[in-house]
N, C-alpha and C positions, 0 to 999 in steps of 0.2 A: 495329480498320481501319488499314490501311497508309496512310501519309501520302501524299497525291499531289503530285507537283512541278507547281506551277501555273505555266502560261505567264506571264511576266514583263512581257508587253506590255500595259501599262495600257490600251491602245484597247479591247481585247476585253471589259473589264469597267467601262467609263464608265458605263455605266447599270446600275441594279440591276433585276432582272427575275423575277419568280416561275419558278421552276423553270427559269431560264436555265442554260445549259450552260457558262458560261465556266470554272468549276472542274471540268469533266469533260472539257476539251480534251485531256489526256494519254490518256484512255481510248478517245475518239473518234477522234482523230486519225489511228491507223491506216486508219482506214476512209474515207479522203479521198483522193482524187489529190491530187499536187503541183499548185501553182499554174500551171506550165508545161504540163501536161498537159490542162488544160482548154482545148479549143480554142475553145470558145464562149462562154455566160455562166455564171456561178454563180448558180444560182437558188434562192431560198427563200421559199417562199409563206407561211411562219409567221415572220417573221424577229424578232420580240420584242426582245431585246436586242441581237441581231445579233453575239454573240459569235464565231461561226463564220465570218461574212464578215472580220470584223477579223482573225481568226487566218490564215486563207487567203491575205488580201490579192489577191483576183483581179484580174485587168486590166480584165474587165467583169462587171456584177451585175446581176440584177433581184430586188429587194427588195420583198416585199410584205406585208400584215398588214390586216385588218379593223379594225384602230385607227387611225382618221384622225389622230388628236391624235398618235399616234407617229410617224406617217409625215411629217405636217408638221414634228414636232421635227426628225427627220433632214434633212430639205430646208433648213430654216432654219440648222441647225450647218453643214451643207455652204456654203451661201452666205454666212452671216454669223457666224462663229464669233467674231470681237473684240468685235461689237455684244452679242452674247449675253453673253460673259464681263463686259464693263462693267455690264450689269445684274445679272447673277448674283452678282458678289462683294459687290454691295450690299445683297442680299436681307438681312431680319431674321435673327437668330440666337437666338431665344426662342421659344418653344411658343406663346404667343399671337401673334407673329407669323406663324408659320406658317398658325396657322388664318386668320388675315387675309387672309394669299396664297391661301389654298385657298378662301375664300370669294369670291374676285373673280368679277365678271361677265366672262365672256370676251368678250361683245359690246363692252365698253368698252375692249380691249386690241386692239394692232397685233398683227402676227405674230411679231415678235421678242419681244416682252411676252408672247406666250402660249408661244412655245416656251422662252422662260426661266424663266417660272412652273412649268412642267412639269418641266424639268430640275430646278429647286430643289425640288419637293415628290419626286420620284424619289429624289434624294439625301438628304432629312431625313426621310421618311415611315418608319413603322414597318416594318424589316426589308426595305423595297424592295419591298413589295407593290404590284402595279399593280391596283387593283380600282376598277370603276365601277359605278353603281348601272342601274336601267334606263333613266334619263336620261342615261346617259353622263357623270356628275358623278364626279371624281375623289374616293372618300369615305375614304380610309385616313389613319387616326391619325397624330401626331406620335412620331417616332422618336428625335429629337436630332440634334446637329450631328457628331458622330464622324467620319461617311462624307462628308460634304459637302465637304471639301478634298481628297478623292481627286482631284477634278476640278480642273485647271490652266489657266490660259491657254494655255500651249504645248501640253497634250494636248488640249483642244478644236480649236487650228488642226492639230494632227496627224489628228484624228478627221474634220474638215473634209475635208483632202487626200484622205484614204481614200475617202469618201463620194462624190467627185467621178468614182468609177469606176461607180457605181449609179445604176440607172434606179429610181424608187420608185414602187409603186401600192398604192392601198387597194381591195382586191378580195378576193373569195372565191378559195380556193385552186384550185379547179376551172379557172377563166380562165387562171390563171398556168400551170399544169400543161399546158394545152393548146397553149401557145406552145414548150413545151421541144423540143429536137430532141437527135439523136445526138451533136452536138458539144458540148452543154451538160452539167453536172454540176447535180443537183438535190438539196438537203440538205432534210430536212422534220423539225421538231419541233412537231408539233400540240398542242394543249391535251389532256392527258391526266392520270387520276390513278392515279400507278404500282400497279399491282397491279389496277385496276378496270375495268371495262367501260366506265365514263362518267365526265366530267366535269359534275357536276349543280351549280354555284354560278356566281356572277355574274362569276367572273374574266374569261371571254373576251369582253370588251368588252360586259359587262352581258348575257350571253347564256351557254347551257351549250354543250358539244360532246358531243352524245350518240351513240348507237351507229349512229345512222343515219346520223351525218357521218362517223363510222369507216368505215361500208359505202361511201359515196360516196368518200371518198378512196382505198379500195383499188381501186374500180373507176376512179379517175382514174390511178392508179399502174399497173394494170393495161394501160390504154390507152398511157401513155406507154413501157412496157416492149414493148408490141407495135411500137412506133415506135423502139425500140433506145436510148431515152433511160436514161442510167445514173441511178440514184437510190438514196438512203441515207436511214434515218429512225431517228429514236428515237421509241419508243411504250410503251404499258402492256403488261406481259406476261399480262394477263388470256387466258385461251385462247381466248375468241371473238373477241378481236381477231388474235391469233396465226394463229387458223384462217383469216382472209380473205388470208393470203400464203403459200398453199401455192405449192410452186414457187421460191420466194426463199430466201435465206440468212436465218436468224434465230438470233442470239446472245445470251444472257444477260449482262446487265451485272453485273459483280461488286459495283461501288460505284455508286451513283446518287443521285437528287435524293431518292428516298424519299417518304413521305407527310409528313413534317414540314417546313414550310417554313424554309428557311435552312440545314437540316442535312443533310449526306450520310448515306447509311446503306448498311451490307452487305447489308441485305435490301431491295434497290432496288425491286423489281417493275417493272423496266424492262428492255427487250430493244433491241438494234440489228438492224434489218431492211434487207437492201439485195438488189437484183436481180442477174442474171446479167451485165448490162453494166457495173454499177459493179464486180463481183468482179475485172475485168481489171487494176483498180488496186492489188490487193492480193496480195503473192506467193503467200500460202497461204488461200486463202479457208476460213473455217470452215463445217464441215457445218451442215445445217439442224437444228434441235431437234425439228423435226415429225416 
């Protein structure tokens, strides 16, 4: 596998997130407009780790996710970065301390304490996995301290500054896409298992992202295209998913997140899909593989 030149802007990687796109920015970036080309908002209905938002640095953004804890974390970092840092740097540095923090009753914590706890768990849990049980409880095991101090006070302050450009929602993707206009640019990275038809585990906020959800997403994006909204997406290369996007551009990814968490793969099982209105930003749109 050829080594990728990773973006050196650490704000695009301050959160660890399953199947996040921070390491694939060099592959994906040719399929995005320049920041000054987005006349309206950058819209991301599955924001996750927000690496694309931080990479693009849009002037205005609408960021959404069904994970309410994640959206609260972004809001709190935006408004109180120094307060979070003061608590974060005092968190324990042992396996036992990790499980004590994980077991805290959220009802006994204020909003800054809850946000700090979640950032700490994200940076010290096993492989940055973001998994919740059916009760919405974070249940990933301890992973060590090696990635904790990638986050610094200065970085949190910079993240806070960039997040001031964003409006946050905890919403299903349908409602967010219904707001998009032709001046906006929509990027989507829905929950998917590379090469497969459905994501059937508890990663997606204790839920699954089934083929029915993929069908709903395709219908919502078809409606967006009918309103001349430019959009671009990463998704599984499964034939049933690709068949939902006839009439759009579909490009195989030569390197992707693959099936093993934390590892890049030459056998990615992933595609880039974009519509005709997004193609105006690319000098030579790739032909559809359909």
